[in-house]
C-alpha atoms as one frame of an Amber mdcrd trajectory, in Angstrom:
protein
 -43.897-119.122 -28.863 -44.308-115.425 -28.920 -42.043-113.638 -26.308 -43.070
-110.190 -27.164 -40.003-109.177 -29.409 -40.071-109.048 -32.883 -37.341-108.992
 -35.752 -36.989-105.627 -37.382 -37.186-105.622 -41.268 -34.106-103.985 -42.988
 -36.646-101.546 -44.029 -37.305-100.621 -40.420 -33.736-100.424 -39.508 -33.329
 -97.577 -42.313 -35.284 -95.348 -40.570 -32.777 -94.792 -37.715 -30.459 -92.095
 -38.799 -26.817 -93.106 -39.526 -24.375 -92.390 -36.647 -21.219 -90.608 -37.880
 -17.813 -90.278 -36.349 -18.723 -86.664 -35.544 -21.676 -87.871 -33.494 -19.394
 -90.316 -31.456 -16.770 -87.542 -30.985 -19.375 -85.267 -29.339 -20.883 -88.316
 -27.287 -20.584 -88.164 -23.598 -19.530 -91.686 -22.413 -20.899 -92.663 -19.132
 -20.805 -95.581 -16.790 -23.614 -95.959 -14.164 -24.931 -92.371 -15.151 -21.250
 -91.107 -14.393 -19.094 -89.117 -16.986 -16.313 -91.502 -18.036 -12.946 -89.917
 -19.200 -12.309 -91.296 -22.912  -9.003 -92.876 -23.897  -7.504 -92.256 -27.027
  -5.327 -94.963 -28.980  -2.007 -94.202 -29.930   0.838 -95.813 -31.564   4.359
 -95.230 -30.264   7.752 -96.994 -29.802   9.104 -97.359 -26.475  12.522 -98.876
 -25.813  12.455-102.455 -25.234  13.818-102.444 -21.800  10.859-100.079 -20.703
   8.230-102.578 -21.941   9.626-105.271 -20.326  10.158-103.382 -17.005   6.488
-102.519 -17.160   5.178-106.253 -18.049   7.252-107.536 -15.150   5.581-105.088
 -12.747   2.174-105.098 -14.070   0.849-108.479 -13.207  -2.727-109.068 -13.866
  -3.415-105.253 -14.380  -1.673-105.284 -17.742   1.158-103.264 -18.472  -0.697
-100.468 -20.771  -2.687 -99.412 -17.597   0.683 -99.308 -15.556   1.905 -97.449
 -18.019  -0.993 -95.103 -18.281  -1.095 -94.642 -14.354   2.500 -93.999 -14.467
   2.207 -91.101 -16.944  -0.684 -89.719 -15.227   1.289 -89.585 -11.879   4.226
 -87.703 -13.787   1.724 -85.296 -15.143  -0.136 -84.791 -11.583   3.435 -84.666
  -9.885   4.186 -81.469 -12.656   0.995 -79.896 -11.733   1.450 -79.872  -8.059
   5.105 -78.861  -8.359   3.909 -75.915 -10.594   1.440 -74.792  -8.032   3.751
 -74.962  -5.304   6.198 -72.473  -6.968   3.547 -70.206  -7.666   2.541 -70.195
  -3.913   5.735 -69.803  -2.797   6.478 -66.712  -5.370   3.259 -65.215  -4.076
   4.439 -65.737  -0.332   7.884 -64.418  -1.001   6.479 -61.324  -2.728   3.781
 -60.706   0.104   6.710 -60.868   2.619   8.610 -58.369   0.604   5.992 -55.917
   0.159   4.960 -56.314   4.289   8.847 -55.869   4.749   8.985 -52.928   2.561
  11.504 -54.198   0.189
């Protein structure tokens, strides 16, 4: 039975260029043609109590996902705080200039 597929020989496979780590580092990962943010594997030590807390709260999502979301929220909160401080400083400066101070 011929299904139209044929096995490639090792000689044919050798014709393809070798993919290196540098190639993978330059690659753009996509899901449904949309760019997907990359994740980086890290090794870190966390307090046992923290790990147990996140495991208890995570449910089916997985505690590492919950830790990632929590860290992302902290980062976004810091960015928002910095942005608000800058806006307030600019408004205070503008009001001072208008008041002639």
